[in-house]
Residue, then its C-alpha position, 0 to 999 in steps of 0.5 A: m744565087q742571090r737573085r734566085l733566093a730573092i725570087l724564091l722568097a718573093a714567090l713564097a711570100g705571095f708577092a708578084l714578081p717583076a716581069a724580068a724575073q718571071s721571064s727568066f724562069p719558065g713556069m713561074e707566073a705571078a699568083p693572083p691576089p687572094a680573094e677577100p671574103q664577102s660578108t653577107m651581114t653588115a654590122a652596125p658600128a658600135a658606139p665606142l665607150p668612153p675609156i675608164d679613167d685609171r684615177v677612178a679606180f682602187n689605188h694601192p693602199e685601198r686594195w691593201i686595206i680591203r684585202h687585209y680587212f677581209a683576211r682578218v674577218r676570215e681568220d675570225q670566222l675560222r676560229a669561231s666555227r671551222s665547219k661553217v661555210y659562208e655562201r657568197a651569192l651574186p645579187a639577183g639579176l647577175t648570173e656571173p660576176p661583172a667585169k670592168g667596164d660592164i654597165l649594171p642596172a640600178s635594180v642590181i646595184a640596189d641589191m648589192r651589199p655596201l662595204p662593212g662599216p669598220l672597213v669604210r672607216e679604215l678607207p679614205p673617202a669615196r671619190p665623187d660619183t662612185l660607190r663601193r659595193i660587194a657582189g658575191k666574192n668581189v668588191l666593186m667600184l661603180r660610177a653612181s650616175t651610170g652604173e658602170v663598173l670602174d674597178l673590181l677586186d676579184n675573190v676578196v670576200f671569203 
């Protein structure tokens, strides 16, 4: 019984059975191995990007300060005029918000707004070779030398 179960499981899994097991059950031949798909296009190997260092990202206190600063600003805006809608458009050259690891051109970075002065005074100093910018409703941390997005806070700016 166990031998039959082992043969059945091996046949279902697509493994070739030993010759002794195949001969004891007529009609059970080993299935040919599955054909590997042939690719007509050969892709050039992409150069791997260096990993993003998590030490060069927004830490917990920075995230808290940025989120609460923009929440306070939004409360003040709502008290001042409830019917006004504030447009937060992406800078020219971007059609969708950037993601972590994207590399932005210098012209797009130049069009991004810096963080407001009162917020910059609340935050610790920026790390070397990094910029903090606003793109639409997101706050980005960028590597100044390459334009790489190191970290982002999504939908923070109201």
